[in-house]
SEFIZA-3560 file (N, C-alpha, C; in Angstrom, 3 decimals):
REM SEFIZA-3560
<numar><xx>41.683</xx><yy>19.648</yy><zz>-123.811</zz><atom>N</atom></numar>
<numar><xx>41.319</xx><yy>18.259</yy><zz>-123.564</zz><atom>CA</atom></numar>
<numar><xx>39.958</xx><yy>18.024</yy><zz>-124.213</zz><atom>C</atom></numar>
<numar><xx>39.885</xx><yy>16.977</yy><zz>-125.005</zz><atom>N</atom></numar>
<numar><xx>38.599</xx><yy>16.685</yy><zz>-125.640</zz><atom>CA</atom></numar>
<numar><xx>37.757</xx><yy>15.780</yy><zz>-124.748</zz><atom>C</atom></numar>
<numar><xx>36.538</xx><yy>15.545</yy><zz>-125.168</zz><atom>N</atom></numar>
<numar><xx>35.571</xx><yy>14.772</yy><zz>-124.373</zz><atom>CA</atom></numar>
<numar><xx>36.054</xx><yy>13.342</yy><zz>-124.131</zz><atom>C</atom></numar>
<numar><xx>36.663</xx><yy>12.756</yy><zz>-125.168</zz><atom>N</atom></numar>
<numar><xx>37.119</xx><yy>11.361</yy><zz>-125.068</zz><atom>CA</atom></numar>
<numar><xx>38.242</xx><yy>11.214</yy><zz>-124.042</zz><atom>C</atom></numar>
<numar><xx>39.216</xx><yy>12.112</yy><zz>-124.048</zz><atom>N</atom></numar>
<numar><xx>40.312</xx><yy>12.007</yy><zz>-123.081</zz><atom>CA</atom></numar>
<numar><xx>39.807</xx><yy>12.302</yy><zz>-121.671</zz><atom>C</atom></numar>
<numar><xx>38.826</xx><yy>13.167</yy><zz>-121.538</zz><atom>N</atom></numar>
<numar><xx>38.218</xx><yy>13.433</yy><zz>-120.236</zz><atom>CA</atom></numar>
<numar><xx>37.557</xx><yy>12.187</yy><zz>-119.680</zz><atom>C</atom></numar>
<numar><xx>36.886</xx><yy>11.431</yy><zz>-120.535</zz><atom>N</atom></numar>
<numar><xx>36.241</xx><yy>10.177</yy><zz>-120.111</zz><atom>CA</atom></numar>
<numar><xx>37.287</xx><yy>9.147</yy><zz>-119.699</zz><atom>C</atom></numar>
<numar><xx>38.405</xx><yy>9.099</yy><zz>-120.441</zz><atom>N</atom></numar>
<numar><xx>39.465</xx><yy>8.145</yy><zz>-120.108</zz><atom>CA</atom></numar>
<numar><xx>40.070</xx><yy>8.453</yy><zz>-118.743</zz><atom>C</atom></numar>
<numar><xx>40.309</xx><yy>9.738</yy><zz>-118.482</zz><atom>N</atom></numar>
<numar><xx>40.867</xx><yy>10.142</yy><zz>-117.190</zz><atom>CA</atom></numar>
<numar><xx>39.897</xx><yy>9.784</yy><zz>-116.070</zz><atom>C</atom></numar>
<numar><xx>38.622</xx><yy>10.090</yy><zz>-116.283</zz><atom>N</atom></numar>
<numar><xx>37.602</xx><yy>9.768</yy><zz>-115.281</zz><atom>CA</atom></numar>
<numar><xx>37.557</xx><yy>8.258</yy><zz>-115.034</zz><atom>C</atom></numar>
<numar><xx>37.629</xx><yy>7.482</yy><zz>-116.113</zz><atom>N</atom></numar>
<numar><xx>37.608</xx><yy>6.029</yy><zz>-116.004</zz><atom>CA</atom></numar>
<numar><xx>38.827</xx><yy>5.512</yy><zz>-115.239</zz><atom>C</atom></numar>
<numar><xx>40.000</xx><yy>6.079</yy><zz>-115.520</zz><atom>N</atom></numar>
<numar><xx>41.225</xx><yy>5.680</yy><zz>-114.834</zz><atom>CA</atom></numar>
<numar><xx>41.156</xx><yy>6.006</yy><zz>-113.349</zz><atom>C</atom></numar>
<numar><xx>40.654</xx><yy>7.177</yy><zz>-113.021</zz><atom>N</atom></numar>
<numar><xx>40.511</xx><yy>7.579</yy><zz>-111.613</zz><atom>CA</atom></numar>
<numar><xx>39.554</xx><yy>6.628</yy><zz>-110.899</zz><atom>C</atom></numar>
<numar><xx>38.427</xx><yy>6.323</yy><zz>-111.541</zz><atom>N</atom></numar>
<numar><xx>37.455</xx><yy>5.394</yy><zz>-110.939</zz><atom>CA</atom></numar>
<numar><xx>38.087</xx><yy>4.024</yy><zz>-110.699</zz><atom>C</atom></numar>
<numar><xx>38.887</xx><yy>3.548</yy><zz>-111.655</zz><atom>N</atom></numar>
<numar><xx>39.525</xx><yy>2.243</yy><zz>-111.531</zz><atom>CA</atom></numar>
<numar><xx>40.506</xx><yy>2.249</yy><zz>-110.359</zz><atom>C</atom></numar>
<numar><xx>41.289</xx><yy>3.328</yy><zz>-110.220</zz><atom>N</atom></numar>
<numar><xx>42.238</xx><yy>3.429</yy><zz>-109.110</zz><atom>CA</atom></numar>
<numar><xx>41.504</xx><yy>3.460</yy><zz>-107.779</zz><atom>C</atom></numar>
<numar><xx>40.401</xx><yy>4.195</yy><zz>-107.714</zz><atom>N</atom></numar>
<numar><xx>39.617</xx><yy>4.254</yy><zz>-106.482</zz><atom>CA</atom></numar>
<numar><xx>39.081</xx><yy>2.867</yy><zz>-106.120</zz><atom>C</atom></numar>
<numar><xx>38.627</xx><yy>2.129</yy><zz>-107.118</zz><atom>N</atom></numar>
<numar><xx>38.102</xx><yy>0.783</yy><zz>-106.881</zz><atom>CA</atom></numar>
<numar><xx>39.204</xx><yy>-0.144</yy><zz>-106.371</zz><atom>C</atom></numar>
<numar><xx>40.412</xx><yy>-0.046</yy><zz>-106.956</zz><atom>N</atom></numar>
<numar><xx>41.538</xx><yy>-0.867</yy><zz>-106.509</zz><atom>CA</atom></numar>
<numar><xx>41.920</xx><yy>-0.539</yy><zz>-105.073</zz><atom>C</atom></numar>
<numar><xx>41.931</xx><yy>0.747</yy><zz>-104.740</zz><atom>N</atom></numar>
<numar><xx>42.264</xx><yy>1.156</yy><zz>-103.373</zz><atom>CA</atom></numar>
<numar><xx>41.223</xx><yy>0.621</yy><zz>-102.405</zz><atom>C</atom></numar>
<numar><xx>39.935</xx><yy>0.737</yy><zz>-102.757</zz><atom>N</atom></numar>
<numar><xx>38.870</xx><yy>0.221</yy><zz>-101.887</zz><atom>CA</atom></numar>
<numar><xx>38.991</xx><yy>-1.277</yy><zz>-101.699</zz><atom>C</atom></numar>
<numar><xx>39.261</xx><yy>-2.011</yy><zz>-102.783</zz><atom>N</atom></numar>
<numar><xx>39.347</xx><yy>-3.461</yy><zz>-102.661</zz><atom>CA</atom></numar>
<numar><xx>40.584</xx><yy>-3.854</yy><zz>-101.847</zz><atom>C</atom></numar>
<numar><xx>41.676</xx><yy>-3.128</yy><zz>-102.001</zz><atom>N</atom></numar>
<numar><xx>42.873</xx><yy>-3.392</yy><zz>-101.214</zz><atom>CA</atom></numar>
<numar><xx>42.600</xx><yy>-3.128</yy><zz>-99.737</zz><atom>C</atom></numar>
<numar><xx>41.952</xx><yy>-2.023</yy><zz>-99.458</zz><atom>N</atom></numar>
<numar><xx>41.602</xx><yy>-1.688</yy><zz>-98.074</zz><atom>CA</atom></numar>
<numar><xx>40.650</xx><yy>-2.725</yy><zz>-97.508</zz><atom>C</atom></numar>
<numar><xx>39.673</xx><yy>-3.160</yy><zz>-98.289</zz><atom>N</atom></numar>
<numar><xx>38.710</xx><yy>-4.154</yy><zz>-97.821</zz><atom>CA</atom></numar>
<numar><xx>39.397</xx><yy>-5.481</yy><zz>-97.512</zz><atom>C</atom></numar>
<numar><xx>40.374</xx><yy>-5.865</yy><zz>-98.323</zz><atom>N</atom></numar>
<numar><xx>41.117</xx><yy>-7.110</yy><zz>-98.059</zz><atom>CA</atom></numar>
<numar><xx>41.854</xx><yy>-7.013</yy><zz>-96.726</zz><atom>C</atom></numar>
<numar><xx>42.454</xx><yy>-5.860</yy><zz>-96.466</zz><atom>N</atom></numar>
<numar><xx>43.180</xx><yy>-5.668</yy><zz>-95.209</zz><atom>CA</atom></numar>
<numar><xx>42.228</xx><yy>-5.688</yy><zz>-94.023</zz><atom>C</atom></numar>
<numar><xx>41.065</xx><yy>-5.079</yy><zz>-94.178</zz><atom>N</atom></numar>
<numar><xx>40.060</xx><yy>-5.097</yy><zz>-93.109</zz><atom>CA</atom></numar>
<numar><xx>39.584</xx><yy>-6.529</yy><zz>-92.872</zz><atom>C</atom></numar>
<numar><xx>39.376</xx><yy>-7.277</yy><zz>-93.943</zz><atom>N</atom></numar>
<numar><xx>38.952</xx><yy>-8.679</yy><zz>-93.812</zz><atom>CA</atom></numar>
<numar><xx>39.996</xx><yy>-9.513</yy><zz>-93.070</zz><atom>C</atom></numar>
<numar><xx>41.284</xx><yy>-9.274</yy><zz>-93.363</zz><atom>N</atom></numar>
<numar><xx>42.352</xx><yy>-9.989</yy><zz>-92.655</zz><atom>CA</atom></numar>
<numar><xx>42.334</xx><yy>-9.632</yy><zz>-91.168</zz><atom>C</atom></numar>
<numar><xx>42.140</xx><yy>-8.354</yy><zz>-90.881</zz><atom>N</atom></numar>
<numar><xx>42.097</xx><yy>-7.898</yy><zz>-89.500</zz><atom>CA</atom></numar>
<numar><xx>40.928</xx><yy>-8.543</yy><zz>-88.755</zz><atom>C</atom></numar>
<numar><xx>39.777</xx><yy>-8.657</yy><zz>-89.416</zz><atom>N</atom></numar>
<numar><xx>38.610</xx><yy>-9.304</yy><zz>-88.806</zz><atom>CA</atom></numar>
<numar><xx>38.930</xx><yy>-10.747</yy><zz>-88.386</zz><atom>C</atom></numar>
<numar><xx>39.778</xx><yy>-11.416</yy><zz>-89.172</zz><atom>N</atom></numar>
<numar><xx>40.099</xx><yy>-12.809</yy><zz>-88.883</zz><atom>CA</atom></numar>
<numar><xx>41.047</xx><yy>-12.966</yy><zz>-87.694</zz><atom>C</atom></numar>
<numar><xx>41.898</xx><yy>-11.964</yy><zz>-87.439</zz><atom>N</atom></numar>
<numar><xx>42.884</xx><yy>-12.142</yy><zz>-86.371</zz><atom>CA</atom></numar>
<numar><xx>42.492</xx><yy>-11.500</yy><zz>-85.048</zz><atom>C</atom></numar>
<numar><xx>41.490</xx><yy>-10.628</yy><zz>-85.052</zz><atom>N</atom></numar>
<numar><xx>41.030</xx><yy>-10.017</yy><zz>-83.807</zz><atom>CA</atom></numar>
<numar><xx>39.839</xx><yy>-10.835</yy><zz>-83.300</zz><atom>C</atom></numar>
<numar><xx>39.967</xx><yy>-11.432</yy><zz>-82.114</zz><atom>N</atom></numar>
<numar><xx>38.918</xx><yy>-12.312</yy><zz>-81.602</zz><atom>CA</atom></numar>
<numar><xx>37.548</xx><yy>-11.628</yy><zz>-81.513</zz><atom>C</atom></numar>
<numar><xx>36.524</xx><yy>-12.322</yy><zz>-82.012</zz><atom>N</atom></numar>
<numar><xx>35.148</xx><yy>-11.849</yy><zz>-81.913</zz><atom>CA</atom></numar>
<numar><xx>34.782</xx><yy>-10.707</yy><zz>-82.836</zz><atom>C</atom></numar>
<numar><xx>35.556</xx><yy>-10.473</yy><zz>-83.875</zz><atom>N</atom></numar>
<numar><xx>35.308</xx><yy>-9.311</yy><zz>-84.747</zz><atom>CA</atom></numar>
<numar><xx>34.921</xx><yy>-9.686</yy><zz>-86.174</zz><atom>C</atom></numar>
<numar><xx>34.494</xx><yy>-10.905</yy><zz>-86.395</zz><atom>N</atom></numar>
<numar><xx>34.157</xx><yy>-11.336</yy><zz>-87.748</zz><atom>CA</atom></numar>
<numar><xx>32.966</xx><yy>-10.574</yy><zz>-88.320</zz><atom>C</atom></numar>
<numar><xx>32.036</xx><yy>-10.134</yy><zz>-87.459</zz><atom>N</atom></numar>
<numar><xx>30.790</xx><yy>-9.536</yy><zz>-87.940</zz><atom>CA</atom></numar>
<numar><xx>30.572</xx><yy>-8.093</yy><zz>-87.489</zz><atom>C</atom></numar>
<numar><xx>31.566</xx><yy>-7.439</yy><zz>-86.922</zz><atom>N</atom></numar>
<numar><xx>31.366</xx><yy>-6.087</yy><zz>-86.381</zz><atom>CA</atom></numar>
<numar><xx>31.640</xx><yy>-5.022</yy><zz>-87.447</zz><atom>C</atom></numar>
<numar><xx>31.144</xx><yy>-3.804</yy><zz>-87.200</zz><atom>N</atom></numar>
<numar><xx>31.400</xx><yy>-2.704</yy><zz>-88.125</zz><atom>CA</atom></numar>
<numar><xx>32.867</xx><yy>-2.262</yy><zz>-88.002</zz><atom>C</atom></numar>
<numar><xx>33.321</xx><yy>-1.472</yy><zz>-88.953</zz><atom>N</atom></numar>
<numar><xx>34.732</xx><yy>-1.085</yy><zz>-89.024</zz><atom>CA</atom></numar>
<numar><xx>35.158</xx><yy>-0.281</yy><zz>-87.795</zz><atom>C</atom></numar>
<numar><xx>34.310</xx><yy>0.612</yy><zz>-87.322</zz><atom>N</atom></numar>
<numar><xx>34.662</xx><yy>1.408</yy><zz>-86.147</zz><atom>CA</atom></numar>
<numar><xx>34.908</xx><yy>0.511</yy><zz>-84.933</zz><atom>C</atom></numar>
<numar><xx>34.026</xx><yy>-0.458</yy><zz>-84.726</zz><atom>N</atom></numar>
<numar><xx>34.191</xx><yy>-1.406</yy><zz>-83.619</zz><atom>CA</atom></numar>
<numar><xx>35.437</xx><yy>-2.255</yy><zz>-83.832</zz><atom>C</atom></numar>
<numar><xx>35.676</xx><yy>-2.659</yy><zz>-85.074</zz><atom>N</atom></numar>
<numar><xx>36.870</xx><yy>-3.453</yy><zz>-85.394</zz><atom>CA</atom></numar>
<numar><xx>38.138</xx><yy>-2.698</yy><zz>-85.001</zz><atom>C</atom></numar>
<numar><xx>38.209</xx><yy>-1.416</yy><zz>-85.337</zz><atom>N</atom></numar>
<numar><xx>39.393</xx><yy>-0.626</yy><zz>-84.988</zz><atom>CA</atom></numar>
<numar><xx>39.518</xx><yy>-0.445</yy><zz>-83.477</zz><atom>C</atom></numar>
<numar><xx>38.399</xx><yy>-0.258</yy><zz>-82.801</zz><atom>N</atom></numar>
<numar><xx>38.423</xx><yy>-0.122</yy><zz>-81.340</zz><atom>CA</atom></numar>
<numar><xx>38.929</xx><yy>-1.417</yy><zz>-80.696</zz><atom>C</atom></numar>
<numar><xx>38.385</xx><yy>-2.548</yy><zz>-81.151</zz><atom>N</atom></numar>
<numar><xx>38.802</xx><yy>-3.846</yy><zz>-80.609</zz><atom>CA</atom></numar>
<numar><xx>40.267</xx><yy>-4.142</yy><zz>-80.950</zz><atom>C</atom></numar>
<numar><xx>40.716</xx><yy>-3.708</yy><zz>-82.112</zz><atom>N</atom></numar>
<numar><xx>42.110</xx><yy>-3.896</yy><zz>-82.501</zz><atom>CA</atom></numar>
<numar><xx>43.023</xx><yy>-3.136</yy><zz>-81.549</zz><atom>C</atom></numar>
<numar><xx>42.654</xx><yy>-1.899</yy><zz>-81.254</zz><atom>N</atom></numar>
<numar><xx>43.438</xx><yy>-1.097</yy><zz>-80.316</zz><atom>CA</atom></numar>
<numar><xx>43.479</xx><yy>-1.772</yy><zz>-78.940</zz><atom>C</atom></numar>
<numar><xx>42.342</xx><yy>-2.266</yy><zz>-78.480</zz><atom>N</atom></numar>
<numar><xx>42.293</xx><yy>-2.955</yy><zz>-77.183</zz><atom>CA</atom></numar>
<numar><xx>43.170</xx><yy>-4.202</yy><zz>-77.197</zz><atom>C</atom></numar>
<numar><xx>43.122</xx><yy>-4.944</yy><zz>-78.287</zz><atom>N</atom></numar>
<numar><xx>43.928</xx><yy>-6.167</yy><zz>-78.408</zz><atom>CA</atom></numar>
<numar><xx>45.418</xx><yy>-5.839</yy><zz>-78.389</zz><atom>C</atom></numar>
<numar><xx>45.812</xx><yy>-4.780</yy><zz>-79.087</zz><atom>N</atom></numar>
<numar><xx>47.219</xx><yy>-4.370</yy><zz>-79.107</zz><atom>CA</atom></numar>
<numar><xx>47.679</xx><yy>-3.997</yy><zz>-77.705</zz><atom>C</atom></numar>
<numar><xx>46.866</xx><yy>-3.227</yy><zz>-76.991</zz><atom>N</atom></numar>
<numar><xx>47.225</xx><yy>-2.821</yy><zz>-75.629</zz><atom>CA</atom></numar>
<numar><xx>47.322</xx><yy>-4.031</yy><zz>-74.695</zz><atom>C</atom></numar>
<numar><xx>46.404</xx><yy>-4.981</yy><zz>-74.856</zz><atom>N</atom></numar>
<numar><xx>46.437</xx><yy>-6.189</yy><zz>-74.024</zz><atom>CA</atom></numar>
<numar><xx>47.695</xx><yy>-7.008</yy><zz>-74.317</zz><atom>C</atom></numar>
<numar><xx>48.026</xx><yy>-7.159</yy><zz>-75.584</zz><atom>N</atom></numar>
<numar><xx>49.232</xx><yy>-7.910</yy><zz>-75.939</zz><atom>CA</atom></numar>
<numar><xx>50.495</xx><yy>-7.211</yy><zz>-75.443</zz><atom>C</atom></numar>
<numar><xx>50.521</xx><yy>-5.891</yy><zz>-75.534</zz><atom>N</atom></numar>
<numar><xx>51.665</xx><yy>-5.126</yy><zz>-75.025</zz><atom>CA</atom></numar>
<numar><xx>51.818</xx><yy>-5.350</yy><zz>-73.516</zz><atom>C</atom></numar>
<numar><xx>50.704</xx><yy>-5.356</yy><zz>-72.805</zz><atom>N</atom></numar>
<numar><xx>50.752</xx><yy>-5.583</yy><zz>-71.362</zz><atom>CA</atom></numar>
<numar><xx>51.284</xx><yy>-6.991</yy><zz>-71.063</zz><atom>C</atom></numar>
<numar><xx>50.855</xx><yy>-7.983</yy><zz>-71.828</zz><atom>N</atom></numar>
<numar><xx>51.333</xx><yy>-9.348</yy><zz>-71.632</zz><atom>CA</atom></numar>
<numar><xx>52.837</xx><yy>-9.445</yy><zz>-71.885</zz><atom>C</atom></numar>
<numar><xx>53.312</xx><yy>-8.767</yy><zz>-72.920</zz><atom>N</atom></numar>
<numar><xx>54.753</xx><yy>-8.766</yy><zz>-73.217</zz><atom>CA</atom></numar>
<numar><xx>55.519</xx><yy>-8.134</yy><zz>-72.062</zz><atom>C</atom></numar>
<numar><xx>55.012</xx><yy>-7.012</yy><zz>-71.547</zz><atom>N</atom></numar>
<numar><xx>55.669</xx><yy>-6.346</yy><zz>-70.416</zz><atom>CA</atom></numar>
<numar><xx>55.739</xx><yy>-7.268</yy><zz>-69.200</zz><atom>C</atom></numar>
<numar><xx>54.668</xx><yy>-7.973</yy><zz>-68.918</zz><atom>N</atom></numar>
<numar><xx>54.638</xx><yy>-8.900</yy><zz>-67.780</zz><atom>CA</atom></numar>
<numar><xx>55.651</xx><yy>-10.023</yy><zz>-67.991</zz><atom>C</atom></numar>
<numar><xx>55.682</xx><yy>-10.585</yy><zz>-69.182</zz><atom>N</atom></numar>
<numar><xx>56.631</xx><yy>-11.668</yy><zz>-69.470</zz><atom>CA</atom></numar>
<numar><xx>58.081</xx><yy>-11.193</yy><zz>-69.375</zz><atom>C</atom></numar>
<numar><xx>58.333</xx><yy>-9.971</yy><zz>-69.816</zz><atom>N</atom></numar>
<numar><xx>59.687</xx><yy>-9.417</yy><zz>-69.696</zz><atom>CA</atom></numar>
<numar><xx>60.081</xx><yy>-9.285</yy><zz>-68.222</zz><atom>C</atom></numar>
<numar><xx>59.178</xx><yy>-8.787</yy><zz>-67.400</zz><atom>N</atom></numar>
<numar><xx>59.469</xx><yy>-8.634</yy><zz>-65.973</zz><atom>CA</atom></numar>
<numar><xx>59.687</xx><yy>-9.983</yy><zz>-65.300</zz><atom>C</atom></numar>
<numar><xx>58.859</xx><yy>-10.967</yy><zz>-65.662</zz><atom>N</atom></numar>
<numar><xx>59.011</xx><yy>-12.309</yy><zz>-65.093</zz><atom>CA</atom></numar>
<numar><xx>60.354</xx><yy>-12.924</yy><zz>-65.495</zz><atom>C</atom></numar>
<numar><xx>60.725</xx><yy>-12.760</yy><zz>-66.763</zz><atom>N</atom></numar>
<numar><xx>61.999</xx><yy>-13.332</yy><zz>-67.220</zz><atom>CA</atom></numar>
<numar><xx>63.176</xx><yy>-12.640</yy><zz>-66.539</zz><atom>C</atom></numar>
<numar><xx>63.062</xx><yy>-11.344</yy><zz>-66.324</zz><atom>N</atom></numar>
<numar><xx>64.111</xx><yy>-10.601</yy><zz>-65.631</zz><atom>CA</atom></numar>
<numar><xx>64.201</xx><yy>-11.040</yy><zz>-64.178</zz><atom>C</atom></numar>
<numar><xx>63.055</xx><yy>-11.233</yy><zz>-63.536</zz><atom>N</atom></numar>
<numar><xx>63.000</xx><yy>-11.670</yy><zz>-62.150</zz><atom>CA</atom></numar>
<numar><xx>63.637</xx><yy>-13.056</yy><zz>-61.971</zz><atom>C</atom></numar>
<numar><xx>63.438</xx><yy>-13.926</yy><zz>-62.957</zz><atom>N</atom></numar>
<numar><xx>63.951</xx><yy>-15.289</yy><zz>-62.868</zz><atom>CA</atom></numar>
<numar><xx>65.287</xx><yy>-15.467</yy><zz>-63.581</zz><atom>C</atom></numar>
<numar><xx>65.872</xx><yy>-14.364</yy><zz>-64.041</zz><atom>N</atom></numar>
<numar><xx>67.199</xx><yy>-14.408</yy><zz>-64.653</zz><atom>CA</atom></numar>
<numar><xx>67.246</xx><yy>-15.119</yy><zz>-65.985</zz><atom>C</atom></numar>
<numar><xx>66.198</xx><yy>-15.034</yy><zz>-66.723</zz><atom>N</atom></numar>
<numar><xx>66.171</xx><yy>-15.694</yy><zz>-68.039</zz><atom>CA</atom></numar>
<numar><xx>66.499</xx><yy>-14.706</yy><zz>-69.123</zz><atom>C</atom></numar>
//
């Protein structure tokens, strides 16, 4: 492998890493918008709050299922 092809490979790897980071950042930004109160928090807090939100929503679904079963819906 010559110096020029080594630079091309390095450049391609860097470009892929940048695309992955930007894709991940877009997903994190979307998550910030849908989790209440998380527009300005760090990523660790965002993931913690996301987990809490999922558990809360799961609990609400369970309650609604029980209520619908109780009322024959």
